[in-house]
N, C-alpha and C positions, 0 to 999 in steps of 0.2 A: 771769609768765608772764600775771598778769591785762594789765600792759604792752602785752604780744605780741598779747591778744584787741581790745583798746583798739584798737591800729594794723589791725587787721584787720579790724575795724567799720566803722572810718573809711576803710578803701579798700573794702571790700563797699558801701558807703550810696553809694558814687559809680559803681561799676560797673553795680549794677541795683537793683531794686526789690526790697527784703527782706521775707520773710514772716514776719509776726508768727502765734502757733499762734490756736486759736479757745477758745472757751469749756470752762473746766475744770469750771464746775458743772455742764451739761449733760451731760457726759461722768459725771460721778460720779451724776448720775441714772440712771442705765442700769445701773448697778451693785445697784439694791434692797438699798440697804442697813439693817441695824438699829441698835438701839440699841447694844446689844453692840461694831459696829465702829467706833464713835466713841469706846470706853472702851480707854484702857492700864492697864495691872495696877494701876498707882498709883491709878486714875481709877476702879475696880470700883465702890467705895463712894459717888461723887462725887453730891452730895444734888441736882443739878439735870440735866436733861436733857441731854445732851449732840448727841443725833440733831439733822442740820440744822448742825452747826457744820463745814464741809469743810476747811476748814484743821486741824485738830485731826487730821484724817487722814492729815497726814503724819509725825506720833508713833504713831499707832494702825494704821493701814494703809497703811506708804509703799510697799509691792508694789504699788495701786493708781493711786497718783499716778507712782510710776515709768513705771506701764505705759501711762498719760494724757499722759504727758511723750513716750514711744516713739512713742506712734501720731501724734501731730504732728509730729515729726521726721522720721517714713516719710514721710508725706502732705506734707513740701517745707518744714517751716518752720526758716527760719532763727534764729528769736529764740522761746526758751519763757517763758513766763511763771511765775514759784514760787505754789506756792499758799499765797499769802499774802493775799487781797483784804482779808479782816476781821483782818489780824494785828497789830492793835495793842493797847493793855491797854484801850483805849475800847470797842473793839468786843467784845472777850473777856469784858467785866466781864458781857454777857448772860447767860453759862454759869460764870460764878463763877470763869476761869479767868485773871483779868489776870495772875496770874505765870508762865503759860505761854508769854506772848507772844516772847520773845527767844527760848525753843528751838524754836517753830515758825515763826518767820523761819530759823532755823541751819539748822535740819532742813529745809526747806524746799526753802532754796538749796542745800544742799547736796546733795539727791535729784537736783535740775534740772544741776548741774553733773556728777555724775557721769555723767549720761542724755548732755548735750549733748556731754562730752569724747571719749564713747564713738565717736560718730557722727560728731565732727569727726576721729578719729583712724582713721576707716575712710573717712573722704573728706578731707583734708586741703583740697583745693579747695572744697567749701563747708562752712567752720567754722562752727559753732554757737556761739548765745550766749544766756546766762539774763539776762531780766529780772528783777529782784526790785520784784514788784507791791507797790504802797501803796494803798489803797483810801480811800474818801471819808472812813469811821467812818461811826457811825449816828447821828453828831450835827453839826449845822449851827453854825456861829459867828455867820451874818449874820441867820439868821432863828428868831425865836420860837416857841418849840413850842405856848406858848399864845396862843391869838386874845385871851383875857382881858388878858395882860400883853406888849402889844408891845416893851417892852422888856428883856424877860426872854432869857437865855441860857441852854442847857444844858452848854456848854462855851464855856472861855476859850481863847485864843490859846496861852495860855502851855502850857494842860493838853495843847491839842493837840500841841503843838511837845514837849513832851516824851516824849511817845506816841511820835511818828511818829521821834524820835531813836533809841528804844531801837529800833521796828521796821527802823530803818537799820544798826544795828551787828550787829544778827542778819544781815539779809541779807550785809553786806559780810561778813562772819565765814566765811558761809556758801560764798561765791564769786561772790554776782551780779555779773556783767558790767557791769548797767545798773542804776539807778534808774530806777522806772515810777512815778510818780504818775497814777493813773489814773481814771475815771471821774469827774470833777472836777464837781458841782453847784454846788458854793460855793466861789470866788475864795479866799475867805479862809482855808479850811480848806489850800486848796493852798498860799496864802501861808506857813501855817503849816508845810506840807509841807517846802517848800524854804527855809525859816527852818533847819528841823531837818536838814536834808541841809548845808547849808551850815557848821554848826555841826558835826557830827559830822566834813566832809572838813578844816574847820580843826582841830580835836583830832589829827586822824589826821596831816595834813600831805596833805592830798592836793588838787590844784588843782582847781577847778570846771571850767577849760575843758578838756574830753577833749583838744583840740588839744595842750595845755600838757601831757600828762599823768594826767590828772583822768578819773575814771568817768564816764561817757555818762549824762547825765540827761534822761526821756522827761516828757514832760507828755501827759496826755490828757483834756480838757474833755466834758461834755456836754451838749448841747441838749435839751432837756426836753420841749419841743413845738412846736406849728408856729408860736408867736412868734418863735421862732429863740432865744432867751435860754437861759440858764440858770438854774435853782433860783433862786438869789440876786439875778438880774434883767438879768445881763450878755449883752450882745449877742456874736457872736463877735469881733467887731475888739477889745471892749472888754476881754473875756478874755486875747486875746493881749498886748495892752497889758499887764495887771496882772502876767503871767508874764514878762514879757522882760527884766527887768531881771536874770536868771540867763543864763547861758551855755549856754541848753540845746545838745541833739543833735537832737531834735524836740518838735515840740508838733501835736498834734491832735486826732482827734473819736472818741468811740467808747460804745455802748451807746445806750438810749432810742430811737433810729430804726435802719429800716434805710437800704442805702445810696442809694437814690431820693430819700428823704426830707430823707438826710445832704446831699445833691450843693451846693445853694446855701449850705450854713453852711462846709462844705471849701473849696468858691471861691473863700473871703474869703481862708484862710489860706493857701494855695497863692498867692495875686496878693499878700501882706502881710508872712508870714512871714520872719524872717531867718535860719530854722531848715531843717532837714530837714522833713516833713510826713507824720503817721501818718493812718489811718483804719482803723479796724475795729467797721465797724458791725454792728447784728443781724441776725440772719437773716430780715428785715421783720419788720412788726410784731405784736405778739401777738395770737392768735386771742380769743376770748370764754373761754376756760379759760385764757389766761398760757401756751400754749403757740406754738412757732414753726416756724409750717408753710413757708415759704421753702425751695424744694431748692438745691442747691450749684449747679446750671447757672442757675437763675433769679438768684440772687445775683450770678454770674460775668458775665452779661447787664449788670445794671445796673450794676455796676463798671463795666467797659467804659470809660464814658463818662470816668471819672475819670482812668484812665489815657491813653486817645487824648488828652485835651486837656494831660497834662503835669502831674496837681496832686499824685501822690504819690511818696513814696519808703519808704515801709513801708507796707504794706498787711497786715491780718490778719481777725480776726472775732469777734464779741461773742457775746452770749446767741442759744442756738438754734444757735449753728455747732460743727459735726463736724469730723472728720478730712477728710470728704468734703469739705466746703466748703470748706477748704482746700487741699485738693489741687486743687481746678478753679482755684482763686483763684492757686495759686501756677504752675499752667499756662498761664493769664491773662497773669497780670504776667511771663511769659519774654517775653512777645510785643512788650511794649513797653520804652521807655529812663526812667530815675527822672526825675522833676522836677532842673530845675538849681538848685544853688543859686549864686548870682552871689558865691565867694568872695574878698576878698582876699587878691593877695600880701603878702608880707613887704614887701616896699618899698611899697605902696600904703599899708599898716598903719601904717606910720613917720611916712607925708606925712597921715594922715588925722587 
């Protein structure tokens, strides 16, 4: 079944611009949850506060996560992301729950898988896919958190790779079609994630290249400010070069900026990436209270230039976006053709 879904994905991305879902956290906030909502029966006496550990809701309130997935699928999403942005042992340490990392990833992927399959069965001409989301963790391998000790690192490459490998195993076992390494502010963290993915694929006999039966890998970086660089100092082009050693399904940008601000950096990827290109910007820039005010139609108007210039293959939303935003983006994307990827024929590959 998974191979069949990979084949469907490879065909769909050639036919149209695929729609990724919007923000999970934004939708969870609408439920105004209490501490009790984050506690399973096994965690009722847990010594730390768990409120805000959104990934844990896949275990404690799977009904909410399922409902959010369904809203995004109804809005037109082709790909939904698992509720696993902080699903590593590293990120879960803040809550005293590193032992639940595998379960969080497995159950999150399982929930998304069930919902996606139901929508695919209802409309076989529009298959839906599950992207196993892997966030950057709350530690950086390239930058010291101590200004008085610039050589200090709070995490090592090996520690990151080990944590990511466990996350990948849980996502695959739960049924993810795609592995998505997202919101990359430090490319060294991303390289640890890619190393972990390669390690798990090798141990399971999974090819890296989706055209050879592999499970597609998506990468999405974050330009943190108007300097046009990631937090660890790379330009968009340098970021692309740093991750191009892996036969990726797509490379793109998400978070930090709204669509208008993201455009010049996305253009670099569209011109230079040998992979499909994705973008899922925030709903504009946050206001003084940290909220996002950009409406669905305004966001769609800003994204239109991406599509007119043929920059994108995959489009979605990040912070502040809702099913309304995704619905507007899906309707807009249907008017345009996807970015063309120059793929070598088998004969050309043999002579390359």
